[in-house]
Backbone bond lengths (Angstrom), bond angles and torsions (degrees), N, CA, C in turn:
res aa  C-N    CA-C-N  psi(-1)  N-CA   C-N-CA  omega(-1)  CA-C   N-CA-C  phi
1 R - - - 1.477 - - 1.537 107.10 -
2 H 1.360 110.88 141.42 1.525 116.86 176.21 1.418 110.65 -88.14
3 S 1.319 113.72 154.99 1.450 123.66 177.93 1.585 108.54 -71.49
4 A 1.346 108.82 158.74 1.486 116.33 177.80 1.450 112.09 -60.39
5 E 1.336 119.08 -33.05 1.498 121.76 -178.78 1.651 104.83 -69.59
6 Y 1.263 117.21 -37.74 1.519 117.24 -179.76 1.473 110.45 -61.31
7 E 1.444 113.01 -47.57 1.465 118.97 -174.45 1.511 108.73 -65.99
8 S 1.285 119.25 -37.91 1.543 119.57 177.82 1.452 114.38 -66.32
9 R 1.319 108.76 -40.02 1.551 114.13 177.80 1.619 111.96 -66.53
10 R 1.295 110.50 -38.16 1.471 116.52 177.19 1.453 113.55 -59.85
11 A 1.340 115.60 -47.38 1.461 124.61 -178.81 1.481 107.40 -64.55
12 E 1.298 118.36 -42.97 1.551 119.78 177.16 1.486 111.74 -61.67
13 F 1.242 118.46 -44.19 1.420 125.58 178.14 1.581 111.37 -55.94
14 H 1.296 115.34 -49.84 1.507 121.52 178.86 1.503 114.70 -65.15
15 S 1.330 112.05 -37.69 1.519 116.11 174.46 1.477 111.55 -67.52
16 N 1.290 122.35 -48.07 1.431 124.99 177.29 1.480 112.89 -62.36
17 R 1.355 118.06 -37.97 1.445 117.62 177.16 1.525 112.60 -67.23
18 A 1.312 118.29 -36.45 1.479 122.11 177.32 1.570 107.79 -64.22
19 R 1.146 120.60 -37.05 1.539 122.90 -177.56 1.546 105.66 -74.36
20 I 1.200 118.79 -40.95 1.494 120.69 177.88 1.474 110.97 -63.26
21 E 1.287 116.97 -46.66 1.549 121.23 -179.10 1.656 107.54 -62.85
22 A 1.258 110.93 -44.09 1.572 111.26 -177.58 1.471 111.32 -68.04
23 H 1.302 122.34 -28.04 1.444 128.91 176.72 1.544 105.38 -65.06
24 N 1.310 113.53 -55.39 1.424 121.84 -175.97 1.457 116.89 -60.30
25 E 1.375 113.11 -41.95 1.486 123.07 174.89 1.556 112.88 -60.77
26 A 1.402 117.53 -43.33 1.414 120.63 172.37 1.557 113.15 -58.94
27 V 1.401 113.37 -47.10 1.491 113.72 177.24 1.482 115.06 -56.52
28 S 1.482 114.10 -45.11 1.392 114.86 -173.84 1.626 113.50 -67.60
29 R 1.351 113.80 -29.38 1.422 121.62 177.62 1.484 112.27 -78.74
30 G 1.316 118.12 -4.86 1.543 121.69 -172.90 1.457 116.90 66.71
31 E 1.399 115.54 24.74 1.481 123.07 -178.24 1.443 110.59 -97.51
32 S 1.334 122.15 3.39 1.453 126.77 -176.28 1.495 108.33 -115.42
33 R 1.287 115.28 149.18 1.472 122.78 173.49 1.617 107.19 -72.08
34 H 1.273 113.25 -19.88 1.476 116.21 -173.90 1.498 110.96 -94.32
35 T 1.351 114.35 158.67 1.385 117.75 177.27 1.565 111.52 -122.29
36 H 1.381 117.10 -7.13 1.402 121.19 -179.31 1.565 110.68 -81.99
37 T 1.283 116.88 147.79 1.528 122.94 -179.54 1.435 106.69 -100.93
38 L 1.354 115.94 158.27 1.517 127.22 177.78 1.577 103.73 -114.07
39 G 1.379 112.10 162.60 1.436 115.53 174.55 1.511 110.83 -154.66
40 V 1.388 116.80 158.92 1.395 119.31 178.12 1.583 106.59 -71.20
41 N 1.202 116.90 133.44 1.518 123.44 175.52 1.613 109.55 -144.25
42 R 1.239 112.46 -169.23 1.517 117.44 -171.31 1.577 112.77 -58.59
43 F 1.358 115.04 -21.59 1.483 117.10 -176.95 1.621 106.56 -85.10
44 A 1.234 124.40 2.99 1.471 126.88 -171.73 1.510 112.20 -57.74
45 D 1.344 115.00 -39.26 1.497 116.45 -179.83 1.505 113.21 -101.17
46 W 1.325 117.16 16.72 1.449 123.38 168.03 1.474 115.72 -81.18
47 T 1.402 117.82 142.11 1.405 117.52 174.42 1.669 103.01 -76.47
48 S 1.368 109.85 165.03 1.565 115.85 168.46 1.465 112.76 -55.79
49 E 1.327 112.82 -41.60 1.572 119.37 -179.60 1.511 111.15 -62.72
50 E 1.286 119.67 -37.48 1.468 121.27 -179.85 1.507 108.83 -70.81
51 Y 1.284 117.60 -38.25 1.507 120.85 -176.92 1.597 104.94 -72.49
52 E 1.240 119.78 -40.89 1.417 128.39 179.18 1.575 105.98 -56.60
53 A 1.307 113.54 -47.87 1.547 117.08 -171.90 1.508 109.87 -70.10
54 M 1.446 115.23 -19.59 1.450 114.10 -179.78 1.557 108.24 -84.60
55 V 1.361 118.02 -46.11 1.547 116.67 -179.75 1.521 111.66 -82.52
56 R 1.389 119.81 -23.30 1.450 117.32 -174.74 1.507 107.86 -137.99
57 P 1.345 117.38 71.54 1.507 121.29 -172.45 1.592 108.58 -62.69
58 P 1.277 115.37 148.23 1.424 120.05 -178.90 1.563 111.83 -62.46
59 G 1.325 116.85 142.72 1.461 118.68 177.10 1.616 112.27 80.54
60 R 1.271 116.92 6.09 1.449 114.92 -174.27 1.555 109.65 -71.13
61 Q 1.382 115.73 150.55 1.462 116.65 -178.45 1.573 102.54 -129.86
62 R 1.349 113.22 151.45 1.443 121.18 -178.83 1.563 110.69 -122.41
63 A 1.417 109.83 133.34 1.422 115.06 172.48 1.475 109.46 -85.75
64 N 1.427 117.75 152.61 1.435 124.08 -179.58 1.473 110.17 -86.61
65 V 1.306 118.56 106.16 1.520 125.63 -175.06 1.541 113.10 -58.29
66 A 1.268 114.55 -44.16 1.444 124.52 -171.98 1.446 108.41 -70.06
67 E 1.358 122.59 -28.28 1.439 126.81 -173.46 1.607 111.51 -92.27
68 D 1.305 115.36 -6.10 1.513 121.92 -179.38 1.490 108.57 -73.93
69 P 1.349 118.75 115.30 1.470 121.36 178.06 1.469 116.62 -62.56
70 A 1.305 118.38 -16.07 1.537 121.47 -179.69 1.467 107.16 -87.59
71 V 1.293 123.20 -6.57 1.471 119.64 -177.41 1.574 109.41 -91.61
72 G 1.314 114.92 122.51 1.432 119.83 178.71 1.561 110.26 -82.72
73 R 1.402 116.96 171.58 1.435 122.85 178.01 1.487 111.08 -112.68
74 H 1.296 116.73 139.29 1.494 123.51 -177.51 1.486 108.76 -69.96
75 R 1.378 114.44 134.62 1.491 122.26 172.61 1.607 103.21 -114.34
76 A 1.241 113.97 131.11 1.491 121.00 -173.31 1.587 105.74 -64.71
77 A 1.412 113.26 139.10 1.467 119.27 174.90 1.515 109.56 -103.94
78 L 1.297 117.38 -26.08 1.400 120.52 -177.61 1.490 114.04 -104.82
79 G 1.374 118.06 138.41 1.408 120.42 176.40 1.418 109.70 -71.89
80 N 1.415 116.39 166.79 1.501 117.90 -176.72 1.537 117.67 -57.45
81 G 1.373 114.26 -38.17 1.467 118.92 175.33 1.431 114.63 -64.84
82 M 1.316 121.07 -18.25 1.425 125.02 -171.82 1.551 115.77 -94.60
83 V 1.410 115.60 -6.13 1.375 118.22 -178.18 1.634 108.45 -85.34
84 P 1.280 113.05 120.20 1.499 111.00 -175.47 1.497 112.58 -67.33
85 A 1.289 113.05 156.35 1.558 123.06 -174.53 1.594 104.90 -72.10
86 Q 1.274 117.36 -36.82 1.441 125.73 -177.91 1.550 112.44 -130.44
87 L 1.254 116.79 142.42 1.484 118.53 -176.44 1.554 109.33 -151.41
88 S 1.275 117.60 136.88 1.464 119.35 173.86 1.519 107.48 -149.59
89 W 1.411 115.61 122.65 1.503 123.55 170.38 1.475 112.62 -86.80
90 K 1.285 116.33 -8.44 1.446 122.98 -176.94 1.657 108.75 -53.16
91 G 1.361 114.80 131.93 1.425 115.81 179.91 1.535 116.33 87.32
92 T 1.428 114.70 -13.60 1.508 117.09 -176.08 1.514 104.59 -92.01
93 D 1.380 114.64 169.14 1.466 121.97 177.36 1.599 112.42 -64.96
94 A 1.449 112.74 -22.68 1.428 116.82 178.63 1.560 113.21 -70.19
95 D 1.334 117.01 -24.11 1.442 124.43 -177.60 1.461 108.17 -113.77
96 S 1.333 123.82 99.21 1.371 127.61 -173.16 1.548 109.76 -63.88
97 P 1.391 117.60 159.42 1.449 119.02 179.51 1.446 116.20 -54.01
98 V 1.275 123.52 152.09 1.409 129.42 179.60 1.550 108.97 -61.21
99 K 1.279 117.56 127.15 1.481 126.04 -179.15 1.492 116.21 -102.88
100 D 1.321 121.70 -175.15 1.461 118.33 179.30 1.549 106.09 -147.53
101 Q 1.310 110.34 121.01 1.431 120.07 178.60 1.516 111.65 -77.13
102 G 1.355 121.82 -15.73 1.430 119.36 -176.19 1.544 114.08 72.15
103 A 1.353 117.60 -147.18 1.397 119.66 -175.28 1.584 109.49 -101.34
104 C 1.346 108.36 19.53 1.559 114.16 -178.78 1.478 106.61 -103.31
105 G 1.359 119.15 135.79 1.518 125.31 -174.80 1.510 110.78 -78.92
106 S 1.333 115.27 54.94 1.504 120.58 -178.63 1.475 113.24 -107.35
107 C 1.317 121.97 33.34 1.470 123.14 -177.04 1.576 106.72 -64.17
108 W 1.391 116.89 -29.59 1.500 117.98 179.61 1.524 108.97 -63.39
109 T 1.337 122.33 -35.02 1.491 122.32 -179.51 1.554 104.11 -66.03
110 F 1.233 121.42 -47.66 1.525 122.55 -170.49 1.556 108.55 -68.94
111 S 1.311 116.24 -38.33 1.454 116.37 177.57 1.521 109.98 -67.53
112 T 1.267 118.59 -45.28 1.465 123.36 175.35 1.481 111.32 -53.25
113 V 1.324 115.85 -55.50 1.482 123.48 -178.73 1.489 108.90 -56.02
114 G 1.349 114.27 -46.73 1.516 118.97 -175.96 1.568 108.89 -53.92
115 A 1.312 115.50 -48.91 1.557 120.70 178.86 1.524 106.96 -60.15
116 I 1.269 121.51 -43.29 1.463 124.00 -176.30 1.607 106.26 -61.92
117 E 1.309 114.58 -49.79 1.416 119.22 -179.87 1.562 111.25 -61.22
118 A 1.281 118.48 -39.85 1.518 120.17 174.99 1.497 114.48 -58.41
119 A 1.377 111.86 -44.39 1.459 117.55 -179.70 1.529 112.29 -70.80
120 Y 1.280 114.33 -34.44 1.543 117.66 -179.98 1.564 108.86 -66.42
121 Y 1.316 116.49 -37.36 1.421 123.90 178.13 1.593 106.27 -66.06
122 R 1.350 115.95 -54.01 1.455 120.02 -176.54 1.600 111.25 -56.14
123 Q 1.388 116.67 -36.98 1.428 118.23 -179.43 1.378 119.83 -89.73
124 K 1.336 117.94 -30.28 1.453 124.87 -177.53 1.527 115.17 -104.18
125 G 1.393 116.40 -17.99 1.466 117.62 177.48 1.507 112.93 79.94
126 R 1.352 120.62 13.84 1.398 120.84 177.39 1.509 111.44 -145.83
127 Q 1.269 117.52 159.90 1.491 117.80 -174.65 1.620 106.86 -90.05
128 Q 1.208 116.79 142.68 1.591 122.65 176.33 1.540 103.02 -143.87
129 L 1.349 114.39 122.65 1.444 118.81 177.55 1.557 108.13 -89.68
130 F 1.329 117.78 128.68 1.461 123.95 -177.83 1.493 109.39 -103.12
131 S 1.350 117.80 168.81 1.508 128.24 -170.02 1.446 112.37 -94.17
132 E 1.372 116.45 113.09 1.413 117.16 168.64 1.620 116.54 -70.91
133 Q 1.346 112.67 -32.36 1.466 119.63 178.93 1.528 110.71 -63.91
134 N 1.313 121.14 -25.80 1.437 122.77 177.92 1.555 106.62 -61.47
135 L 1.382 113.75 -40.52 1.494 115.77 -179.75 1.504 113.14 -77.32
136 V 1.420 116.93 -37.24 1.409 120.16 175.57 1.479 115.63 -54.72
137 D 1.424 112.29 -42.46 1.441 118.65 -174.43 1.539 113.18 -83.42
138 C 1.338 113.65 -39.01 1.575 116.02 -169.65 1.511 119.19 -104.12
139 N 1.360 116.26 -14.89 1.505 120.13 -174.22 1.471 110.61 -100.50
140 W 1.410 115.87 66.80 1.443 118.59 179.21 1.573 107.90 -99.85
141 V 1.385 117.00 106.74 1.472 124.67 170.22 1.442 112.47 -132.38
142 K 1.288 117.64 -170.00 1.537 119.20 -173.89 1.479 111.11 -56.86
143 T 1.341 119.69 -40.68 1.403 118.93 -176.66 1.530 114.24 -92.69
144 N 1.298 119.42 -22.27 1.438 125.66 -171.22 1.574 114.25 -107.64
145 K 1.295 117.41 115.19 1.455 115.78 -176.28 1.543 111.54 -138.92
146 G 1.230 113.99 54.99 1.450 122.49 172.99 1.530 111.93 59.89
147 C 1.312 114.41 -126.34 1.550 121.85 178.61 1.558 111.92 -68.74
148 Y 1.375 115.23 -5.76 1.474 115.98 177.98 1.565 109.69 -95.17
149 G 1.286 117.07 17.84 1.471 118.01 178.42 1.511 117.45 102.65
150 G 1.278 118.66 167.76 1.425 121.46 177.94 1.508 108.75 173.74
151 Q 1.430 117.84 -176.14 1.390 122.04 -172.15 1.524 106.04 -134.67
152 Q 1.320 117.94 145.27 1.466 124.27 -178.94 1.427 114.09 -58.98
153 I 1.363 119.09 -42.86 1.470 120.60 -173.23 1.537 112.33 -58.61
154 D 1.306 118.60 -43.24 1.387 122.14 -179.61 1.534 111.52 -72.50
155 A 1.258 120.84 -28.18 1.432 123.89 172.93 1.464 111.22 -68.47
156 F 1.299 118.91 -37.93 1.430 122.17 177.33 1.634 108.38 -67.14
157 H 1.373 113.23 -38.15 1.475 113.00 -179.91 1.460 109.48 -64.01
158 F 1.423 119.99 -38.57 1.404 122.67 -176.25 1.573 107.38 -68.07
159 I 1.332 119.00 -39.67 1.502 120.42 -177.79 1.458 111.11 -65.57
160 F 1.380 113.93 -48.51 1.459 116.76 -174.64 1.453 115.19 -79.65
161 D 1.383 122.33 -37.82 1.320 122.98 -166.04 1.557 112.26 -99.18
162 E 1.354 114.59 -36.01 1.470 122.50 -171.91 1.571 107.90 -96.02
163 N 1.321 110.44 -62.95 1.497 118.13 -171.19 1.497 114.01 -79.25
164 K 1.302 114.43 -23.80 1.474 121.80 178.83 1.555 108.60 56.82
165 G 1.317 121.10 47.09 1.424 121.39 -179.76 1.583 108.55 139.70
166 L 1.290 115.62 -172.01 1.481 121.84 -177.63 1.472 108.18 -155.50
167 A 1.298 115.80 144.31 1.503 121.87 172.88 1.435 112.26 -72.86
168 T 1.397 117.44 156.36 1.443 119.86 -177.38 1.518 106.69 -87.99
169 E 1.342 114.01 158.88 1.428 121.58 178.11 1.520 115.58 -51.41
170 E 1.412 110.07 -33.16 1.525 117.11 -173.94 1.551 109.46 -76.63
171 D 1.350 112.87 -32.74 1.496 116.43 -177.10 1.657 110.44 -86.30
172 Y 1.241 116.57 -22.07 1.437 120.05 -174.10 1.691 108.17 -141.31
173 P 1.345 114.44 69.79 1.381 116.29 -166.15 1.654 112.52 -74.50
174 Y 1.333 112.50 154.29 1.401 119.27 -175.00 1.538 111.99 -67.93
175 R 1.314 115.09 144.58 1.445 121.28 -178.73 1.501 116.76 -132.80
176 A 1.383 117.16 -5.98 1.475 124.62 171.61 1.568 109.53 63.51
177 V 1.327 117.67 25.64 1.501 117.91 171.08 1.616 105.04 -138.99
178 N 1.326 116.52 162.15 1.408 119.61 168.48 1.582 107.55 -78.81
179 D 1.369 114.98 133.10 1.434 119.12 -175.48 1.621 105.50 -141.45
180 F 1.360 113.49 173.77 1.510 118.39 178.32 1.465 106.91 -66.79
181 C 1.362 114.30 146.88 1.455 121.97 177.88 1.524 111.77 -68.29
182 K 1.308 120.90 125.24 1.460 124.85 179.95 1.515 112.17 -106.94
183 A 1.261 118.39 14.31 1.459 122.47 -169.32 1.626 108.95 -58.16
184 D 1.326 114.12 -34.99 1.478 114.68 -178.00 1.538 114.04 -67.30
185 S 1.315 114.94 -26.63 1.453 117.87 -174.75 1.439 114.19 -104.94
186 V 1.366 115.63 4.40 1.536 120.28 -178.39 1.516 107.25 -117.76
187 P 1.392 119.59 133.89 1.413 120.40 175.93 1.576 110.99 -65.95
188 K 1.332 117.71 155.54 1.400 121.88 177.63 1.464 115.33 -134.95
189 V 1.308 121.13 155.51 1.478 125.37 177.51 1.554 103.18 -84.50
190 P 1.401 119.06 114.41 1.446 121.91 -174.20 1.578 111.24 -77.91
191 F 1.362 116.33 127.06 1.426 118.15 176.33 1.590 105.99 -164.42
192 T 1.282 114.90 154.72 1.470 116.63 162.84 1.555 105.89 -121.24
193 G 1.362 116.60 -167.85 1.535 115.36 177.97 1.471 108.42 172.55
194 R 1.253 115.84 -169.62 1.492 125.44 -176.68 1.532 109.85 -143.51
195 M 1.341 109.55 145.45 1.467 122.52 175.64 1.501 113.23 -85.64
196 V 1.311 117.28 137.61 1.501 119.96 173.86 1.460 113.90 -125.63
197 L 1.286 120.23 124.02 1.411 127.08 -179.90 1.557 111.39 -90.88
198 V 1.342 113.47 130.53 1.428 122.15 178.53 1.575 105.70 -91.99
199 E 1.335 117.85 110.12 1.533 120.87 178.56 1.504 107.83 -110.62
200 G 1.382 111.88 165.34 1.446 119.47 173.05 1.463 114.23 104.55
201 G 1.357 119.59 0.35 1.476 123.52 175.40 1.542 114.50 96.31
202 E 1.284 113.11 -154.89 1.493 113.60 -164.26 1.472 115.20 -87.34
203 E 1.407 121.19 -18.95 1.514 116.27 175.14 1.555 110.56 -73.15
204 P 1.323 119.66 -38.80 1.515 120.86 176.81 1.523 108.51 -62.32
205 L 1.361 115.24 -37.13 1.490 120.89 -177.56 1.600 109.90 -63.61
206 K 1.358 114.54 -42.86 1.476 116.09 176.71 1.581 112.93 -57.84
207 E 1.249 112.96 -38.07 1.563 119.06 -179.16 1.515 109.30 -71.95
208 A 1.370 116.17 -41.10 1.427 118.36 -177.89 1.603 110.57 -68.33
209 L 1.313 115.83 -35.50 1.457 120.95 -176.90 1.606 105.41 -70.69
210 A 1.304 116.14 -39.33 1.448 118.39 179.61 1.516 115.37 -67.56
211 S 1.409 113.29 -37.77 1.422 118.58 -177.13 1.568 115.92 -87.91
212 K 1.362 115.16 -26.09 1.388 119.85 -174.02 1.570 115.97 -112.41
213 G 1.278 111.79 -21.56 1.522 116.26 179.19 1.528 112.61 95.57
214 P 1.312 117.25 -174.62 1.586 120.42 -177.02 1.501 111.60 -50.92
215 M 1.281 117.32 149.13 1.425 121.71 -175.79 1.612 105.94 -144.64
216 T 1.299 111.43 166.49 1.471 116.85 174.70 1.508 113.83 -87.18
217 V 1.351 118.93 131.69 1.443 122.19 171.59 1.614 106.84 -134.07
218 S 1.364 110.07 157.39 1.535 117.04 176.40 1.520 109.95 -108.42
219 V 1.362 116.81 138.61 1.483 118.96 176.37 1.493 108.40 -127.46
220 D 1.394 111.06 165.47 1.456 119.88 176.40 1.602 102.33 -90.25
221 A 1.271 117.71 105.14 1.410 124.01 -177.52 1.550 111.49 -108.57
222 G 1.356 117.97 8.91 1.495 124.29 -173.86 1.406 114.87 -74.94
223 D 1.317 121.24 50.87 1.447 121.27 -178.29 1.529 107.93 -151.96
224 D 1.317 114.46 145.23 1.505 119.67 -176.81 1.616 113.15 -60.51
225 T 1.325 112.69 -30.34 1.489 111.98 -179.65 1.552 110.33 -72.81
226 F 1.342 119.96 -13.65 1.504 120.38 176.71 1.544 107.94 -80.98
227 R 1.373 114.00 -45.90 1.473 113.71 -177.44 1.501 114.25 -68.97
228 F 1.371 117.90 -28.76 1.437 118.96 179.44 1.572 114.86 -93.60
229 Y 1.274 117.26 7.17 1.457 128.69 -173.52 1.665 106.48 -51.22
230 A 1.206 116.52 129.72 1.494 119.96 -178.67 1.612 111.76 -117.61
231 G 1.320 113.16 -38.78 1.487 113.51 -179.74 1.584 110.25 -179.25
232 G 1.394 115.01 168.97 1.510 119.39 -178.84 1.441 107.79 93.53
233 I 1.378 110.67 -174.23 1.511 119.83 -176.73 1.522 107.07 -93.51
234 Y 1.386 113.59 117.10 1.448 117.82 -174.64 1.543 112.10 -86.72
235 R 1.353 113.66 119.47 1.490 118.17 176.77 1.581 102.83 -131.77
236 R 1.365 114.17 146.72 1.382 123.33 175.83 1.493 114.93 -147.09
237 E 1.348 118.86 116.13 1.444 122.22 -173.83 1.525 113.77 -57.05
238 T 1.357 116.37 -28.83 1.476 117.51 -175.73 1.490 109.85 -93.08
239 C 1.377 116.31 2.94 1.532 114.56 177.68 1.463 112.41 -61.53
240 S 1.232 118.26 133.91 1.460 125.47 -177.78 1.608 112.11 -87.36
241 T 1.248 117.40 154.23 1.510 116.61 171.14 1.499 112.35 -124.95
242 K 1.409 114.70 11.95 1.430 119.74 179.80 1.597 108.13 -77.71
243 P 1.258 118.05 141.19 1.471 123.32 179.61 1.628 108.71 -51.96
244 T 1.338 116.62 -45.06 1.471 120.38 -171.04 1.576 112.28 -69.10
245 D 1.353 113.92 -15.20 1.501 119.74 -178.05 1.517 114.71 -97.14
246 L 1.351 114.41 -10.44 1.448 123.45 -178.65 1.527 112.30 -70.42
247 D 1.302 119.04 99.49 1.404 120.59 -167.83 1.536 118.57 -108.98
248 H 1.438 112.49 4.77 1.533 111.06 -178.86 1.517 101.93 -146.77
249 A 1.410 112.74 132.49 1.454 119.39 176.76 1.508 110.48 -99.52
250 V 1.361 113.58 134.90 1.407 122.71 -179.93 1.507 110.54 -136.23
251 I 1.354 113.31 -175.24 1.503 116.35 -177.15 1.607 104.03 -114.20
252 L 1.281 114.22 134.32 1.432 118.66 172.78 1.550 112.62 -92.13
253 S 1.310 114.57 116.25 1.465 122.91 -169.33 1.515 118.50 -111.51
254 G 1.287 117.32 -13.46 1.477 119.47 178.74 1.458 113.70 177.32
255 Y 1.345 119.14 -175.55 1.398 126.03 172.68 1.569 111.68 -156.41
256 G 1.259 119.44 159.58 1.434 122.29 179.85 1.556 111.67 -168.03
257 T 1.389 111.21 -161.44 1.419 118.72 -176.43 1.524 104.86 -147.42
258 T 1.336 112.39 128.38 1.594 116.49 -178.16 1.546 104.16 -75.55
259 E 1.419 108.95 166.86 1.522 118.09 179.52 1.557 110.69 -57.46
260 D 1.254 117.71 -25.45 1.426 127.43 178.98 1.504 112.23 -79.67
261 G 1.322 116.79 -8.54 1.405 118.47 178.53 1.529 116.49 92.67
262 E 1.315 112.82 13.89 1.532 116.87 -175.67 1.542 109.92 -95.07
263 D 1.327 113.34 118.72 1.449 117.95 -175.85 1.636 111.12 -77.61
264 Y 1.308 120.28 142.11 1.350 121.39 -176.97 1.594 112.01 -145.64
265 W 1.288 116.14 155.03 1.466 123.98 166.03 1.526 107.84 -97.53
266 L 1.375 115.91 150.04 1.462 116.33 173.48 1.555 108.92 -115.17
267 I 1.292 114.52 118.86 1.501 123.23 178.63 1.546 110.19 -106.61
268 K 1.287 114.18 150.07 1.403 122.59 174.44 1.525 106.05 -107.35
269 N 1.297 114.51 124.63 1.534 119.30 175.56 1.545 106.48 -94.72
270 M 1.348 110.90 -178.66 1.535 119.17 -179.24 1.555 107.51 -129.94
271 W 1.380 113.51 41.39 1.426 120.74 177.70 1.536 111.71 -111.37
272 S 1.295 118.48 27.45 1.479 128.06 175.37 1.553 109.59 84.18
273 P 1.331 114.80 158.26 1.480 111.65 178.92 1.458 116.21 -74.90
274 F 1.283 118.57 3.98 1.489 119.93 174.60 1.584 117.06 -90.72
275 W 1.444 110.49 -0.46 1.439 118.09 174.64 1.469 112.15 -93.99
276 G 1.319 126.96 143.02 1.460 129.04 170.88 1.579 105.93 61.20
277 E 1.309 112.44 -145.43 1.461 120.78 179.24 1.374 111.14 -90.51
278 D 1.317 119.86 89.90 1.417 127.15 -177.10 1.531 112.43 53.80
279 G 1.373 116.62 40.72 1.419 119.43 -177.93 1.535 115.42 86.69
280 Y 1.367 118.69 -4.31 1.482 122.48 176.47 1.454 108.65 -112.94
281 M 1.394 112.23 171.94 1.480 125.10 -179.79 1.441 108.13 -139.52
282 R 1.367 119.09 138.61 1.465 123.18 167.90 1.547 105.49 -98.78
283 V 1.291 113.41 122.46 1.513 118.87 178.71 1.528 108.33 -114.26
284 G 1.396 118.24 143.04 1.370 123.45 -179.55 1.476 115.59 -49.54
285 R 1.310 119.99 135.72 1.490 122.84 -179.64 1.556 109.62 -116.03
286 G 1.333 112.05 141.91 1.478 114.99 175.71 1.622 110.55 126.09
287 E 1.347 112.49 -27.12 1.552 113.06 174.99 1.443 112.77 -126.38
288 N 1.351 116.00 35.43 1.460 120.28 -179.67 1.455 112.97 50.84
289 D 1.367 119.86 41.74 1.456 128.05 -169.67 1.583 105.63 -60.28
290 C 1.367 108.97 125.94 1.476 119.47 175.82 1.531 113.22 65.41
291 G 1.298 117.87 9.98 1.487 121.60 173.76 1.501 115.94 85.92
292 I 1.356 116.86 21.67 1.476 119.34 179.27 1.513 115.03 -55.30
293 A 1.273 114.25 -37.94 1.500 122.63 -172.79 1.510 108.64 -93.98
294 T 1.343 119.38 9.97 1.469 119.04 -172.70 1.551 110.17 -82.85
295 E 1.336 117.46 -43.95 1.472 121.51 -177.51 1.492 110.84 -137.90
296 P 1.299 122.93 57.43 1.456 118.50 179.95 1.617 110.63 -80.28
297 L 1.330 114.67 133.92 1.422 116.98 -176.87 1.508 109.16 -132.35
298 Y 1.363 118.71 139.22 1.454 120.86 161.54 1.483 107.66 -126.67
299 V 1.235 115.24 171.48 1.440 124.36 -175.13 1.535 116.03 -120.73
300 E 1.262 120.40 150.10 1.451 127.55 171.95 1.588 104.89 -115.23
301 L 1.353 114.15 120.93 1.471 120.14 -175.93 1.500 111.04 -89.90
302 D 1.296 120.32 146.58 1.467 123.31 174.04 1.509 107.30 -125.79
303 F 1.314 116.99 112.72 1.412 127.43 -174.40 1.490 111.80 -93.10
304 Q 1.315 119.25 119.88 1.455 124.48 178.77 1.469 113.43 -58.70
């Protein structure tokens, strides 16, 4: 006899698989407004509540990025004619390999670290992987609580103002659990820096991505179609663009247009290379789909 846990997981799996198959069938028959497909992945035996707890932990609080006096504003470096029609940092040293947050609600650390890694490459000309666990263990403030969620802006404040740097992934490897802070016994790469917000919508964001490289963005991922995304251009009518609804931090890595003329953004997730399109997702571009252009941040590092 199987345990009650096994039976409930099995039922959840079959229910989710049926919804995934129904969605894909409607897409293939042209009966859906959507063109993206879904697939069975590691979330297939999770309940909606478990998924919700990971992307939107109870009691989470959000700081207002635009009102933070420490946040600078992006000034365009490229003229209109110089912004490429298509761009992808995927697979370059500016865009570190796809990582995996596991069942810990630490997307904010991966998105923060991804922006740090992109800035390090832009300024130093070489790739350096930094530690998410350093933030999970040591950056506990009102908004940031390790595996119980957090926000990139306060992680940057911690790195720049308090920690004055960050440990490397090699020295402080990821464990996907809340643990004691080991910052005092682990070496770090010393630097400070500043955050820069890209305002004005999606055209300025294209220019910033081309001139500055990958950056951190927050999206509304609180829907089953997001967790089961397998491929195509993701669009969702119920996707919010309000800052308070953005519950998942990712890396913005590129943009382009399909052969059918559909514009998209390319985002890198931290749910392993087995999720989505090799760990990436193409999200509709042009209507601030899921809030991609609501709070895009990149950083400028200052090395002592």
